[in-house]
C-alpha positions as CSV (number, residue, x, y, z in Angstrom):
1,M,87.4,103.0,136.8
2,T,90.4,104.9,138.6
3,D,93.5,102.7,139.5
4,P,94.0,103.0,143.6
5,Q,96.6,105.5,144.1
6,L,99.7,105.3,146.3
7,A,99.9,107.7,149.3
8,R,101.9,111.0,148.5
9,R,104.0,111.2,151.7
10,L,107.7,111.8,150.6
11,G,109.3,115.3,150.9
12,L,112.1,117.0,149.1
13,T,114.6,115.5,151.7
14,D,113.3,112.1,151.5
15,A,113.2,112.1,147.6
16,V,117.0,112.9,147.6
17,L,117.9,110.5,150.0
18,I,116.2,107.8,147.9
19,G,117.8,108.8,145.0
20,L,121.4,109.0,147.0
21,G,120.7,105.2,148.3
22,S,120.3,104.3,144.7
23,M,123.6,105.9,143.5
24,I,126.1,105.7,146.4
25,G,125.5,102.0,146.2
26,A,128.4,99.3,146.3
27,G,129.8,100.8,143.1
28,V,131.7,103.5,145.1
29,F,133.7,100.9,146.8
30,S,134.4,99.1,144.0
31,A,133.7,100.8,140.7
32,F,137.0,102.6,140.6
33,A,139.3,99.6,140.3
34,P,138.1,98.3,136.9
35,A,137.5,102.2,135.9
36,A,141.5,102.5,136.6
37,S,142.3,99.2,134.7
38,A,140.6,100.6,131.6
39,A,141.9,104.3,131.6
40,G,144.3,104.7,134.7
41,A,144.4,108.5,135.7
42,G,142.3,109.0,132.7
43,L,139.2,107.7,134.8
44,L,138.8,111.3,135.9
45,I,138.2,112.5,132.6
46,G,135.8,109.1,132.2
47,L,134.0,110.5,135.4
48,V,133.3,113.8,134.0
49,I,131.8,112.0,130.8
50,A,129.8,110.1,133.0
51,A,128.4,112.9,134.9
52,A,127.5,115.0,131.7
53,V,125.7,111.9,130.4
54,A,124.0,111.4,133.7
55,Y,123.1,114.9,133.8
56,G,121.4,115.0,130.5
57,N,119.3,111.7,131.5
58,A,118.8,113.4,134.6
59,T,117.1,116.5,133.3
60,A,115.0,114.6,131.0
61,S,113.5,112.5,134.0
62,A,113.2,115.7,136.1
63,Q,111.2,117.3,133.2
64,L,108.7,114.4,132.3
65,A,108.2,113.5,136.1
66,A,106.8,116.9,136.5
67,Q,104.2,116.2,133.6
68,Y,103.2,112.8,134.7
69,P,103.8,112.4,138.6
70,V,102.8,109.1,138.7
71,S,104.5,105.8,139.4
72,G,106.4,103.6,136.3
73,G,109.1,106.5,135.2
74,T,109.8,105.9,131.7
75,Y,107.8,103.4,131.0
76,V,104.9,106.2,131.6
77,Y,106.8,108.7,129.6
78,G,107.6,106.3,126.6
79,R,104.0,105.2,126.4
80,E,102.4,108.6,126.5
81,Q,104.8,110.6,124.3
82,L,106.0,108.2,122.3
83,G,103.7,105.2,122.0
84,D,103.0,102.1,123.8
85,W,105.8,99.7,122.4
86,W,108.3,102.5,123.4
87,G,106.7,102.3,126.9
88,F,107.1,98.7,127.2
89,L,110.5,98.2,126.0
90,A,111.9,100.6,128.9
91,G,109.8,99.2,131.4
92,W,110.5,95.5,130.2
93,G,114.1,96.4,130.4
94,F,114.0,97.7,133.7
95,V,112.2,95.4,135.4
96,V,114.1,92.3,134.2
97,G,117.4,94.0,134.4
98,K,117.0,95.5,137.9
99,T,115.4,92.4,139.2
100,A,118.7,90.9,138.1
101,S,120.4,94.0,139.7
102,C,118.5,93.3,142.7
103,A,120.2,89.3,143.1
104,A,123.7,90.7,142.5
105,M,123.3,93.5,145.1
106,A,122.2,91.1,147.8
107,L,125.1,88.6,146.8
108,T,127.2,91.9,147.4
109,F,126.1,92.5,150.6
110,A,126.3,89.3,151.6
111,A,130.0,88.7,150.4
112,Y,131.1,91.7,152.6
113,A,128.7,90.7,155.6
114,V,129.1,87.1,156.3
115,P,131.4,84.2,155.4
116,A,131.1,82.6,152.2
117,P,129.2,79.2,153.3
118,W,126.4,81.8,154.5
119,Q,125.9,84.3,151.7
120,R,123.3,83.1,150.0
121,P,121.1,82.7,153.0
122,A,122.1,86.1,154.1
123,A,121.3,87.5,151.1
124,V,117.7,85.8,151.1
125,A,117.4,87.2,154.4
126,A,118.1,90.9,153.2
127,V,115.8,90.7,150.5
128,V,112.9,89.8,152.7
129,A,113.9,91.9,155.2
130,L,113.9,95.1,153.0
131,A,110.6,93.8,151.4
132,A,109.3,93.6,154.3
133,I,109.9,97.4,155.1
134,N,109.1,98.4,151.7
135,Y,105.6,96.5,152.7
136,Q,105.0,98.6,155.6
137,G,104.9,102.0,153.7
138,V,106.8,104.3,151.9
139,T,107.6,106.3,154.8
140,R,109.6,103.5,156.5
141,T,111.7,102.8,153.4
142,A,112.4,106.5,153.9
143,R,113.6,106.4,157.1
144,L,115.6,103.3,156.6
145,T,117.4,105.2,153.6
146,R,118.0,108.0,155.8
147,V,120.1,106.0,158.1
148,I,122.0,104.0,155.6
149,V,123.0,107.0,153.7
150,T,124.0,108.6,156.7
151,V,126.3,105.4,157.8
152,V,127.7,105.3,154.2
153,L,128.7,109.0,153.9
154,L,130.3,108.8,157.7
155,V,132.1,105.8,156.5
156,L,133.5,107.3,153.2
157,T,134.5,110.8,155.0
158,T,136.4,108.2,157.5
159,A,138.0,106.4,155.0
160,V,139.0,109.5,153.0
161,V,140.5,111.4,156.0
162,A,142.5,107.6,157.1
163,S,143.7,107.3,154.0
164,F,145.7,110.7,153.9
165,A,146.8,110.4,157.8
166,G,150.0,108.2,157.5
167,G,151.1,108.9,153.8
168,T,152.1,111.7,151.4
169,P,149.8,111.9,148.0
170,A,151.3,111.5,145.3
171,I,150.0,113.9,143.0
172,A,151.4,112.5,140.0
173,G,148.5,109.8,140.7
174,L,146.1,112.3,139.1
175,V,147.9,113.0,135.8
176,A,147.8,110.6,132.8
177,D,151.1,109.3,130.9
178,P,151.2,112.0,127.8
179,V,152.9,109.0,125.9
180,E,151.3,105.8,126.9
181,G,148.2,107.7,128.3
182,P,144.6,105.8,127.7
183,S,143.1,106.1,124.3
184,P,139.6,107.9,124.0
185,Y,138.0,104.4,123.9
186,E,139.6,103.3,127.1
187,V,138.4,106.8,128.7
188,L,135.0,105.7,127.3
189,Q,135.3,102.5,129.0
190,S,136.1,104.1,132.4
191,A,133.0,106.7,131.9
192,G,130.8,103.8,131.3
193,L,132.1,101.9,134.7
194,L,131.4,104.7,136.6
195,F,127.8,105.7,134.9
196,F,126.5,102.4,135.7
197,A,127.9,102.8,139.1
198,F,125.7,106.0,140.1
199,A,122.7,106.0,137.6
200,G,120.2,105.5,140.2
201,Y,118.7,109.0,140.0
202,A,115.9,107.9,137.9
203,R,114.8,106.0,141.0
204,I,113.1,108.9,142.3
205,A,110.8,109.6,139.3
206,T,109.7,105.9,139.2
207,M,108.3,106.7,143.0
208,G,106.8,110.1,141.6
209,E,103.3,109.2,142.9
210,E,104.4,109.1,146.2
211,V,106.3,112.4,146.3
212,R,104.2,115.7,147.7
213,D,104.1,118.7,145.3
214,P,105.7,116.4,142.7
215,R,105.9,118.9,140.0
216,R,108.1,121.2,142.2
217,T,109.9,118.4,144.3
218,I,110.7,115.8,141.8
219,P,113.3,118.0,139.4
220,R,114.7,119.6,142.7
221,A,115.4,116.1,144.2
222,I,116.9,114.4,141.0
223,V,119.2,117.4,139.9
224,T,120.2,118.0,143.7
225,A,120.5,114.0,144.3
226,L,122.8,113.7,141.3
227,A,125.3,116.6,142.3
228,I,125.5,115.2,145.7
229,A,126.6,111.7,144.6
230,V,128.7,113.3,141.6
231,T,131.0,115.2,144.2
232,V,131.2,112.2,146.5
233,Y,132.4,110.0,143.7
234,A,134.8,112.7,142.5
235,V,136.3,112.9,146.3
236,V,136.8,109.3,146.7
237,A,138.4,109.2,143.2
238,V,141.0,111.7,143.8
239,T,141.7,110.3,147.0
240,L,142.3,106.9,145.7
241,L,144.4,108.2,142.8
242,L,146.5,110.3,145.2
243,V,146.9,107.5,147.7
244,L,147.1,104.4,145.5
245,G,148.2,105.5,142.3
246,P,146.6,104.3,139.0
247,Q,148.3,101.0,138.8
248,R,147.8,99.6,142.4
249,L,144.3,101.0,142.2
250,A,143.6,99.2,139.0
251,T,144.6,95.6,140.4
252,S,143.0,96.4,144.2
253,R,140.0,94.0,144.9
254,V,138.9,96.5,148.0
255,P,140.5,99.9,147.0
256,L,139.0,101.9,149.8
257,A,140.3,99.2,152.2
258,D,143.5,99.3,150.6
259,A,143.6,103.0,151.2
260,V,143.2,103.3,154.7
261,A,146.0,100.8,155.1
262,V,148.4,102.7,152.8
263,G,147.4,105.6,155.2
264,G,148.6,103.5,158.2
265,S,144.7,103.4,159.4
266,A,144.4,99.7,159.8
267,W,141.3,100.0,162.3
268,A,139.3,101.6,159.6
269,V,139.5,98.5,157.4
270,P,136.6,97.0,159.2
271,L,134.9,100.0,158.9
272,V,135.0,100.1,155.3
273,A,133.5,96.9,154.9
274,V,130.4,98.1,157.2
275,G,130.4,101.0,154.6
276,A,130.3,98.7,151.7
277,S,127.4,96.4,153.4
278,A,125.4,99.3,154.4
279,A,125.8,100.9,150.5
280,A,124.6,97.6,148.9
281,L,121.5,97.3,151.4
282,G,120.9,100.9,150.4
283,A,120.7,100.3,146.7
284,L,118.9,96.9,147.4
285,L,116.2,98.9,149.3
286,A,115.8,101.3,146.4
287,L,115.9,98.6,143.7
288,I,113.5,97.1,145.4
289,A,111.2,99.6,145.5
290,G,112.0,101.1,142.1
291,V,111.0,97.6,140.5
292,G,108.0,97.3,142.5
293,R,106.2,100.6,141.2
294,T,107.2,100.1,137.6
295,T,105.8,96.5,137.9
296,L,102.5,98.3,139.5
297,A,102.7,100.9,136.4
298,M,103.0,98.0,133.6
299,A,100.3,95.9,135.4
300,R,98.0,98.8,135.4
301,R,98.3,98.8,131.6
302,A,98.1,95.1,131.0
303,D,101.7,94.8,130.2
304,L,101.8,92.7,133.2
305,P,99.6,90.3,134.9
306,A,97.1,92.8,136.3
307,W,96.8,91.2,139.7
308,L,99.6,92.8,140.2
309,A,98.3,96.0,140.0
310,A,96.9,96.1,143.8
311,V,97.7,98.9,145.9
312,H,97.4,98.0,149.9
313,P,94.3,99.5,151.6
314,R,96.2,100.5,154.5
315,H,99.9,101.0,153.6
316,E,99.5,102.3,150.2
317,V,102.0,100.3,148.6
318,P,102.0,98.1,145.5
319,H,102.2,95.1,148.0
320,R,101.7,92.3,145.3
321,A,104.3,93.6,142.8
322,E,106.8,94.0,146.0
323,V,105.9,90.5,146.9
324,A,106.4,89.1,143.8
325,V,109.8,91.0,143.1
326,A,111.1,89.6,146.6
327,V,110.4,85.8,145.5
328,V,111.9,86.4,142.0
329,V,115.1,88.0,143.4
330,S,115.3,85.3,146.6
331,V,115.1,82.6,144.0
332,L,118.0,83.8,141.6
333,V,119.9,84.5,144.6
334,L,119.6,80.9,145.6
335,T,120.2,79.3,142.4
336,V,122.6,81.5,140.2
337,D,125.4,84.3,140.9
338,L,124.4,87.3,138.8
339,R,127.3,89.6,140.0
340,D,129.3,89.0,137.2
341,A,126.5,88.2,134.6
342,I,124.4,91.3,134.6
343,G,125.9,93.2,131.0
344,F,122.2,93.1,129.7
345,S,121.3,95.0,132.8
346,S,123.9,97.9,131.6
347,F,122.2,97.6,128.1
348,G,118.7,97.8,129.6
349,V,119.7,101.2,131.9
350,L,121.1,102.9,128.4
351,V,117.9,102.0,126.1
352,Y,115.8,103.3,129.7
353,Y,117.7,106.3,129.5
354,L,117.5,106.7,125.8
355,I,113.9,106.5,125.4
356,A,113.6,108.8,128.4
357,N,115.5,111.7,126.4
358,L,113.7,110.8,123.3
359,S,110.2,111.2,125.3
360,A,111.7,114.5,127.0
361,F,112.5,116.1,123.4
362,T,108.9,115.7,122.2
363,Q,107.5,117.5,125.1
364,R,105.6,120.7,124.3
365,P,107.2,123.9,125.1
366,E,104.9,124.9,127.9
367,Q,105.9,121.5,129.5
368,R,109.7,122.1,129.2
369,R,112.3,123.0,132.3
370,F,115.3,122.4,130.5
371,P,116.9,123.4,126.9
372,R,116.3,120.6,124.3
373,W,119.6,120.4,123.5
374,L,120.1,118.5,126.7
375,Q,118.3,115.6,125.6
376,V,119.9,115.9,122.3
377,A,123.2,115.4,124.4
378,G,121.7,113.0,126.8
379,A,120.6,110.5,123.7
380,A,123.8,111.0,122.4
381,G,125.7,110.0,125.5
382,C,123.5,106.8,125.8
383,L,124.7,105.6,122.6
384,L,128.2,106.3,122.9
385,L,128.2,104.8,126.2
386,V,126.5,101.6,124.4
387,A,129.9,101.1,122.3
388,T,131.9,100.6,125.5
389,L,129.7,97.7,126.3
390,P,131.3,93.9,125.9
391,P,129.9,92.3,122.7
392,Q,128.3,89.6,125.3
393,A,126.7,92.6,127.0
394,V,124.8,93.9,124.0
395,L,123.7,90.0,122.9
396,S,122.0,89.1,126.1
397,G,120.4,92.6,126.1
398,L,118.7,92.1,122.9
399,L,117.8,88.4,123.8
400,V,116.3,89.7,126.9
401,Y,114.0,92.5,124.4
402,A,113.4,89.8,121.8
403,V,112.1,87.6,124.9
404,G,109.6,91.0,125.8
405,V,108.7,91.7,122.5
406,A,107.3,88.2,121.8
407,Y,105.5,88.1,125.1
408,R,103.6,91.4,124.4
409,T,102.7,90.3,120.8
410,A,101.5,87.2,122.0
411,R,99.1,89.0,124.6
412,L,98.3,91.3,122.4
413,T,97.4,88.3,119.8
414,V,95.3,86.6,122.7
415,A,93.6,89.9,123.8
416,R,92.3,90.5,120.0
417,R,90.9,87.2,119.7
């Protein structure tokens, strides 16, 4: 029997905006401080490396999504191109890691939006509200994403202009010290931090079953969204280095707010907080949608409980999967603070894209849209960035995968009996 299908309602603009909502999240407001702490002005080189790795990964996802325009992203691609276990590893890492990221993003939104005593309730309210919007259909998700992305881009534009309004940019902030400059490892650390901040382009592929003319739309949307996001990150990075300098940037808790204050535009500081809140909401909205679609795909193939594979007869969304995601994220928000404890999510992201590159490498010539060396470069980049992760992140990631392997092994054993 054919599985109930999701509705194809997203056009090119909607798909690009969903990608942007995933990439221009809270990271653009916070990732540059730790990147500067790692590499100083060398973070610009790190951004170039991160963008190059992201491009390799994005072309792999785009090429695969054109061949397999269904929900699930690399979970589906891994299964079809490499085998069931490869797909499971990609899907398991994505669902578990990104569920933790949902909780972290909800708490990040609340930290900007409300006083400390109200942060957990506000985070749960955000999760419930965004899940309810997703439940109403993918077009509602796309409309809200359009509003959020517009707000974030307007705030970032205002912040950049305000940062230069009252000061003289220090060009030296863009130049690394030739004697005490960052080591190659420190530059790679900054690349890893920035890569994880905007690695959301696969969200478009994950929702491939809901895109109109997917073989044409998805590749264009992924590459376009990534190009815009990298440009935004580059403009913000250069602004912060010119206005604050590497040393001050490295110690800043709120870099853009500090930059507009240095520029003499204190009125814009609250505006930056509004933009950061909106960015966190945009990333959370896309995350909930992406995890729900991957959960749907895994449930269709019995890698998660089959009852999660239901599609709402009227709204044509994976409603049970999205409700389950919202419930789990809400419980996490109320019980733990995952903002500083999701290293395994970073490990899972790299495994996810490694499998995407390996899957794209095995595609037949008639399915190829990009040269094969890009998949080699993308896979090598993923392995290179693994080397920048803290050992604790790698160990926690391996533990998450060990639990997943044990779960699937037990399920297959029971099924054979």
